N, C-alpha and C positions, 0 to 999 in steps of 0.2 A: 137073471142075475147080471149086474153090470160088468163091464170090462175092467179088469184090474191091472195094476203095474206088472204083475207076474205074467199076465196074458201078453202084454206088450213086449216084455222082455223075451218071452219065448218066441214070439213072431219075429222079433228083430235079431235074435240070437245073441243077446247081450245080457248083462247082469241087471237085476232089479235096481241096484244102485245107479247104474248108468242111466236107466230110464228116469229115475228120480232126478238125477242131475239135469237132464234135458228138460223135464217138466218144470223144474224150478229155475230154469234159465241160468244155471251156473256157468261161468265163463270158461272153465278149463276143459270143456268137452270139445273134441275136434269137429270141424265142419262136416267131415265125412260121417262120423258117428252120429252127429246131431241129425243129419239128413236121413240116415238109416232108421233111427228111432222115430223121427217125425213121420216117415212113411208108414211105419207100423201103427202109429197112433191114428193116422188118417184112415188107414184100411180097416181098423177095428172100431173106429168111432169112439176112442177113449176120451172121457171127460174127467179131469181131476176133481177130487173131493175137496172143494175149497174150504168147507167148514172144518174138516179134519186138519187140513194144512194150517189154518189159523189157530185152531185149538192147540196144536203141537207147539206153537210159538207163544202160547199164553194169551191169545187174542180172540176176539169174537168175529172179526172180519166185517164189522159194521162201523161206519162213521156217521155222525149226525150232522145235518145242515139245519140251522135254525134261522128262519127269515121272519120279518115283521108283517108281511102282507101277502097272503095267498091271492087276494083279489087284484094285485098289481101284476100285470103281465110280465114286467121286467123280472120279478122274482121267480115267476114260473119258468121263464126262459132260462134264467140263471141256474135254477135247480136242475133242469134237464141237462145243462152243460156239466154240472157237477156230477150227476149220475153217470154220464158218459166218461168223464175223466176218472172217476173212482173205479169204474169197471175195468179200465186198463191196468189197474193195480189189484184186480180181483177183490175189490171191496164193494159191499152193498151200502146204500145210503138210506138212513132213516131221516125223513124230513119233518121238522118240528115247526110249529107256528107260534110265535110269541105275541102276535097282534100288536107289536110295538109297545107292549106294556112293561114298565120297569120291573115289576115283581116277577113276571115270567122270564124276562131276560136274566135276572139274577138267579132264578131257579135253574135255568138251563146252564148258565155259565158256571155255577157251583157244582155241577156234575150230578144232578139227580138221576140221570140214566147211566151212571158210571159203571154199573154191572153189565150193561148191555152194549155200550159203545167203546171203541178204542180211542176215538178222538172226536173233536168238535170243530166245525166251521160255523162261526157265528156272525150274523149281520145285525149289530145292535143299533138301537135308536136312542135310548135313554141312559144307557150305562155311562158312568163317568170313569175317568182314569183310576180313581181311588177304589171303585168297585172291582176293577180288574186286577189291581195290584194286591187287593185283599182276598183274591180268589183262593179257595182251599182245594178245589178239585184238582185231581192229579192227571186226568186225561189231557193230552196235548190239545192246545187251542190255537186256531188261526182266525184272525179277525177279517171280516169283509166290510166294505163300505167306506165312504170318503170322509167320515168323521175322523178327526185327528185325536190320537191317544198317545200318551207317554207311558206305555205299559209294556212289560217284557214278553210280548207275543208277536209272532209274525203277523204282518198286516198287509193285505192286498187291496190297493186302492188307486184309481186313476188320479191324475192331477186335475182337480176340480177347477182351480183358478185358471190354469192354462186353457182347459177345455172351454170354460165360459168366455174367456177372452177371444178365443177363435170364433165362437158363435157371434159375439157382438161385433167383432172385426168384419165378419161377413156382412152383417146388416149395415154397418157404417160404410163399407165399400160399395154398397148398393145405393148410397145416398140418404139413408135414414138418419135422422137426428133426434127424434123424440122416441127413444127406445125404452119401453117399460120393462121392468122385471117383475114377474108374477110368481109368487111362491116363497116370499121371504118369511122368516120365522123370528120370533122374539126369543131372547135368552140363548144360552149355550152357544157361545161364539164359534165353536169348532165344528158345528154341524155343517153338512154339505150345503145347505141353503145359504149359509153365511159365506162359505167359500165361493160359491157361484156368484153371489152378490158382489163379493170383493172383485172377482174377475170382471163383472159388469162395470164396476167403478174404474178399475185400473185401465181397461181398454178405452173407455171414454177419455181418461186423462192422457193416455198415450197418443190418442188422435187429436189432442188439443181441444177437446170438447168438455163442456161442463155437464156432468150427469145430473139430471133433474130428479131429486129425491121424491118429488111428488108423484113420480111414475113408478115408485116401488110399492108393491101391494103385498101385504101379509095375508096368508091363507091359513085356515084352521087345519086343513089336511092337504093331501096330495092327489086327490081324485079329480075326475072330470067335473063333478059338481062344484068343486072348489075353484077350478079354473073359470067355469061359466059365471059363478057369482062374483069373482074378483074382477073379471072383465066388465061385467055389468056395473059394478061399483065404480070402476075407473071411468067408464064412459059417462055415468050419471054425475060424476064430480066435475065434468067439464074439461078434464085433463086428457083429451084424446091423444093417444100415441100414433106414430106412423109405423111402429114396429113393436113386437113383443118378443122378449126372451123369457121363456117359461122354465120353471125349475125342472119339470119333467114333461114327458109326452102327454100324460093324462091331463095335466093342467092346460097344456097347449091345445089339446083337442077340445076341452071344455070352453076355452077362450074363443076358439074358432067358431064354435056353435053359436055363442052369444053374438059375435060379430056378424054372422050370417043372419041371425034373427033381427038384428038392428039395421039390416040393409047395407052392410059394409062388405066389400069384397076382400078376399085374401088371395094374392098379396096386393091387389090394386090399391086398396085403401090402407090396409094394415098388413105388414108382413109378419110371419110368426115362425119362431124357431123353438123346438123342444129339446129334450134331453133323454136318452135311453135307447132310442131306435127300437121300440117294441113293434111287433108285427102289424098292429093296428095303424101305425103311422104310415105304412106303405099302401094302404088300401082304402083310405077315406076318399070322399068326393074330391078333396084337395089333398094330395099327399104332403106329408110334413117334413120339412127340413129339420134335421135333428143331429145332436151329438151322439155318436154310436160308440159306446164302450166295447172293447173287445171281450165279450162275455166268455168266449171259449178260453181265452188266455187267463181271465180272472179265475175261472173254474180250475183250469190246469195248474196254475201257480198255487192255488189254495190246497188242492189235493196233494200235489207234489210236496209242498211244505209240510203238510200233516204226515204224509207217509215217511218223509225224511226224518221227522221227529220220532216216528215209531220204529224205524229200522236203522237209523244212523246215530249221529251224535246229538243226543237230547240236550246237551249243555251249550251248543253253539249260540252265538249272540243272535237275538231276534233280528229279522230282516223286514224292511218295508219295500215291497215290490210295487212298481208302477207299470201296470199293463197299459197297452196303447189305446187309442181312441181315434176317431176321425169324424169330421163334419160331413154329413151326407146332404147334399143340396137337392131339394125337391120343389114341388109346385108352390108351397106356402111362402117361398121367398122369390122364386124365379118362375114366372109363368111358362108353362110348357115344359117344365122339368120332368125328369124320368118318373113314370108311374106304370105299374108298381115295380118294385125291385129295390135292391140296395143302392 
């Protein structure tokens, strides 16, 4: 039989109510009493029944995280950070996969798991503002991702335009003038790809340079194969760049593979910058310079916002949080740069 609150209370010589107050971290317990109860908890190995605690509050103790791509290491790393952040609030995370399909995103956002979860963190690809404003699900929702929405939900996203400008500024500062952007998309002007492309254009203008639109390459997807194919198409067109800013690390890694196969060196012939700072970017034959979003901060802000909705003022105005990021310079732009490591 497990250790109960009554057992802890008997060991500490206090009431069950006092032990409950300590376990639930109520502020009005004196430091001396808290230390006395904590000592009894440690000695007996007491573990609170989190399920019962949540049920008493009318909750399940489960939040959902819905992401578009399990195969993209960025989302795997982000999911791990969300699980860690949720654990600090005694929540379990159910991870859902939308495959970036509109129908699945709609299904998830409308609350088809409403009887199972207390709230949802969603990273959408195809949902529009009108989809979100028409949402009928009652579970609190927090949006992730850099797509822009005018919807009444908390939204956690880094500043894509500023981050892209920093990446391009780095390349311009190294003397590059023919900087390609690989990973552009057609349609939906508020997608992250459009925002990063805007940063590419704005930084060229700020440096007094003319951005060559022939160096902008649209890709069908965001994987390694897309980057490899796009780089090959660019080289075959005769528009050889001296640097590449890729939409994400996977595209950058694919592009670097094509450059190597064509007998071009990175960064000697073509410098490359990615975006996301996935673990793979640190351990290739040539480590990748990349924009590194603060994944831990993104996860923490998302979970904290969701828990605040569940336990605090559900009517407060929606917030847009801007987690930090940094440009990590490695060998793909500076020969002899750090490898491996952040």
